[in-house]
C-alpha positions as CSV (number, residue, x, y, z in Angstrom):
1,X,150.2,143.3,90.6
2,X,147.3,145.6,91.1
3,X,144.5,146.1,88.5
4,X,145.0,149.8,88.9
5,X,148.0,151.6,87.3
6,X,148.6,155.1,88.6
7,X,151.9,155.9,86.8
8,X,153.7,156.0,90.1
9,X,155.4,152.6,90.1
10,X,154.5,151.4,86.7
11,X,153.6,153.5,83.6
12,X,150.3,152.7,81.9
13,X,151.9,152.6,78.5
14,X,154.3,149.9,79.7
15,X,151.4,147.9,81.1
16,X,149.4,148.2,77.9
17,X,152.3,147.0,75.7
18,X,152.9,144.0,78.0
19,X,149.3,142.7,78.1
20,X,147.9,143.6,74.6
21,X,149.5,140.7,72.9
22,X,147.8,138.2,75.3
23,X,144.3,139.6,75.4
24,X,141.3,140.0,73.0
25,X,139.9,143.1,74.7
26,X,140.8,145.9,77.1
27,X,138.9,148.5,79.0
28,X,140.3,151.8,80.3
29,X,139.0,154.3,82.9
30,X,140.9,157.5,83.1
31,X,140.4,160.7,85.0
32,X,142.1,162.8,82.4
33,X,143.7,162.3,79.1
34,X,146.4,163.9,77.1
35,X,146.9,163.4,73.2
36,X,150.6,162.8,74.0
37,X,149.6,159.7,76.0
38,X,147.7,158.3,72.9
39,X,150.9,158.8,70.9
40,X,152.9,156.7,73.4
41,X,150.4,153.8,73.0
């Protein structure tokens, strides 16, 4: 698995949901952001 999620093979929201239960912190770097994406998370 790559550390980069580009929404082509795997959706960012799916990655976030999978890893958040097993981590104490997370960092995100995004090129652009839609409010609808925040709603999905």
